ZADOMI-960037 format. One line per field, with one value per residue (C-alpha): residue in three letters; z, x, y. Coordinates in steps of 0.5 Angstrom, whole numbers, m for minus. Layout:
type	c(ALA|...);
w	c(Z|...);
u	c(X|...);
v	c(Y|...);
! end
This chain:
type	c(MET|ASN|SER|SER|GLY|ARG|GLY|PRO|LEU|ARG|THR|LEU|TRP|SER|CYS|LEU|VAL|ALA|LEU|ALA|GLY|ALA|LEU|ILE|PRO|THR|ALA|GLY|GLY|MET|MET|ASP|ALA|GLN|ALA|GLN|ASP|ALA|TYR|ASP|LEU|GLN|ARG|LYS|ARG|MET|VAL|GLU|GLU|ILE|ALA|GLY|LEU|ALA|ARG|GLU|THR|ARG|PHE|GLU|THR|GLY|ARG|ALA|ALA|LEU|SER|GLU|ARG|VAL|MET|VAL|ALA|MET|ALA|LYS|VAL|PRO|ARG|HIS|GLU|PHE|VAL|PRO|ALA|GLY|GLU|ARG|ARG|ASP|ALA|TYR|ALA|ASN|ARG|PRO|LEU|PRO|ILE|GLY|HIS|GLY|GLN|THR|ILE|SER|GLN|PRO|TYR|ILE|VAL|ALA|LEU|MET|THR|ASP|LEU|MET|GLU|VAL|ARG|PRO|GLY|ASP|ARG|VAL|LEU|GLU|ILE|GLY|THR|GLY|SER|GLY|TYR|GLN|ALA|ALA|VAL|LEU|ALA|GLU|LEU|ALA|GLY|THR|VAL|TYR|THR|ILE|GLU|ILE|VAL|GLU|PRO|LEU|ALA|ARG|GLU|ALA|ALA|GLN|THR|LEU|ASN|ARG|LEU|GLY|TYR|ARG|ASN|VAL|MET|THR|ARG|THR|GLY|ASP|GLY|TYR|GLN|GLY|TRP|PRO|GLU|HIS|ALA|PRO|PHE|ASP|ALA|ILE|MET|VAL|THR|ALA|ALA|PRO|ARG|GLU|VAL|PRO|LYS|PRO|LEU|VAL|ASP|GLN|LEU|LYS|PRO|GLY|GLY|ARG|LEU|VAL|VAL|PRO|VAL|GLY|GLY|GLN|GLY|ALA|GLY|GLN|SER|LEU|LEU|VAL|ILE|GLU|LYS|LYS|PRO|ASP|GLY|THR|VAL|THR|ARG|ARG|ASN|VAL|LEU|ALA|VAL|ARG|PHE|VAL|PRO|LEU|THR|ASP|GLN|SER|GLY|ARG|GLN|GLN);
w	c(123|119|122|116|112|106|106|105|99|96|96|93|88|86|86|81|76|76|75|69|66|66|63|58|52|51|45|42|43|41|34|33|34|29|24|25|24|18|15|17|13|7|7|7|1|m3|m2|m4|m11|m12|m12|m17|m21|m21|m23|m29|m31|m31|m38|m39|m32|m32|m25|m23|m16|m12|m6|1|4|m1|0|8|7|3|8|14|11|13|6|9|13|7|3|4|9|3|0|6|4|m2|1|m1|m8|m13|m17|m16|m12|m12|m6|m8|m12|m19|m16|m15|m10|m15|m15|m10|m15|m19|m12|m10|m17|m18|m11|m13|m19|m15|m11|m4|1|8|9|2|1|m3|m7|m9|m14|m12|m5|m6|0|3|2|m3|1|8|4|2|9|11|6|6|11|9|4|1|m2|m6|m8|m12|m9|m3|1|m1|2|8|9|8|12|18|16|16|22|26|24|26|20|22|17|11|10|6|2|m3|m9|m17|m17|m24|m21|m16|m9|m10|m3|m1|m7|m10|m8|m9|m12|m15|m16|m20|m19|m24|m32|m35|m43|m42|m37|m33|m33|m27|m23|m27|m25|m18|m18|m15|m20|m19|m17|m21|m23|m24|m28|m32|m38|m44|m46|m44|m51|m52|m49|m42|m41|m34|m35|m31|m31|m29|m28|m29|m24|m30|m31|m37|m37|m39|m40|m40|m42|m37|m37|m41|m35|m34|m29|m28|m31|m28|m28|m27|m22|m28|m29|m35|m36|m36);
u	c(m2|m3|m8|m10|m12|m8|m5|m11|m14|m7|m7|m14|m12|m6|m11|m16|m10|m7|m14|m15|m9|m11|m17|m16|m11|m5|m5|0|m5|m11|m7|m5|m13|m15|m10|m12|m19|m18|m14|m20|m24|m20|m19|m26|m27|m21|m25|m32|m28|m25|m32|m34|m28|m30|m37|m34|m29|m33|m34|m26|m24|m31|m32|m37|m35|m29|m29|m31|m25|m21|m25|m24|m17|m16|m20|m16|m9|m6|m3|0|5|8|9|14|13|12|7|2|m3|m4|m3|m11|m11|m13|m6|1|6|13|17|24|29|25|20|12|7|1|m6|m10|m15|m10|m8|m15|m16|m10|m11|m18|m15|m11|m17|m13|m15|m14|m8|m5|2|3|9|10|15|17|16|17|15|11|4|1|5|1|m6|m4|m2|m9|m12|m7|m3|4|7|14|16|22|25|31|33|36|34|27|27|30|25|19|21|22|15|12|15|13|6|6|5|9|7|11|18|22|28|33|34|32|25|25|28|22|23|24|26|19|15|10|6|m2|m2|4|4|9|8|13|13|17|17|15|12|18|18|21|15|10|14|14|6|2|m3|m9|m6|m6|0|m2|3|3|7|10|16|16|15|10|3|3|m3|m5|m5|m8|m4|m8|m4|m9|m9|m6|0|m3|m3|m8|m7|m12|m12|m15|m13|m9|m4|3|8|15|20|22|29|36|41|44|37|35|28|28);
v	c(47|53|57|61|55|56|50|46|50|50|42|42|47|42|36|40|42|35|32|38|36|29|30|36|34|38|43|39|33|37|39|31|29|35|32|25|27|31|25|20|25|25|18|17|21|18|11|14|17|10|7|12|10|3|4|9|4|m3|m4|m4|m8|m12|m10|m5|m5|m7|m13|m10|m13|m9|m3|m4|m4|2|6|3|4|11|13|20|15|13|19|25|30|35|31|30|35|31|24|22|25|20|21|19|22|22|19|20|17|17|13|14|12|9|13|10|7|3|1|m2|m4|m8|m11|m13|m17|m21|m24|m25|m29|m30|m34|m33|m32|m26|m23|m16|m13|m6|m4|3|7|0|3|m3|m8|m5|m6|m13|m14|m13|m18|m24|m28|m26|m21|m22|m15|m13|m7|m5|2|1|7|6|m1|1|7|2|m3|2|5|m2|m4|3|2|m5|m9|m16|m20|m16|m19|m14|m15|m11|m14|m15|m17|m19|m26|m26|m29|m37|m39|m37|m40|m42|m36|m35|m28|m24|m16|m12|m5|m3|m4|m9|m10|m17|m21|m24|m32|m33|m30|m34|m40|m38|m37|m43|m47|m43|m36|m30|m25|m18|m14|m7|m9|m5|0|7|10|5|4|0|m5|m8|m15|m21|m27|m34|m40|m46|m52|m56|m51|m47|m40|m35|m27|m22|m14|m10|m3|2|5|8|6|7|2|m5|m4|m8|m5|m1|3|m1|m3|m10);
! end
């Protein structure tokens, strides 16, 4: 026994230090929490801006407000995880951002609008052409049963798959390839989205659309204007199309880089 009593005091102090370490976040943990709080606030403001733009464009889109399910998904998906590190400070700005390889991530309002126009229901099988960084696929994954997504740029497809897997989106199936031909092995689809602009509506995608389903696609050449279209396949197989909004997307290309 130590007659000075320093042994018990030293033991007590060690216990207090250990307890403090368990209760008080490390400096790195505090910085991470602060950064997350900042992103949460930015995401909230982004959703508010989307709601405002929906009201402003209601006469063109026919939608004064987007569905609650879509807005909840937009409020949940961490957009900053799907942009390069150098762009993260602008991750929630309502504008497109570069993601490398000549591609962009669409502005949040357009992501929300296109998602809303698809009218995705729980359990739906959805196809996306143009994975990009994976952000749109993540938003769709919050709403659908299964999302199949195709990206022609191999490095982007690989990085998107890694990001989606890291964030826990197990209902997203990724593939590298030419999206113009769709994914016939998993057709028909309840809804299809194209996130790059072909010159004309791809017939293979219309063919892979389930009766009663919707295809949302921007169409037009790079020199001319582009229009966001909603293609609906009726139960009898007939197809209708509606112009929604003037837009500007990167072209839907083939392996040689030419617009399809």
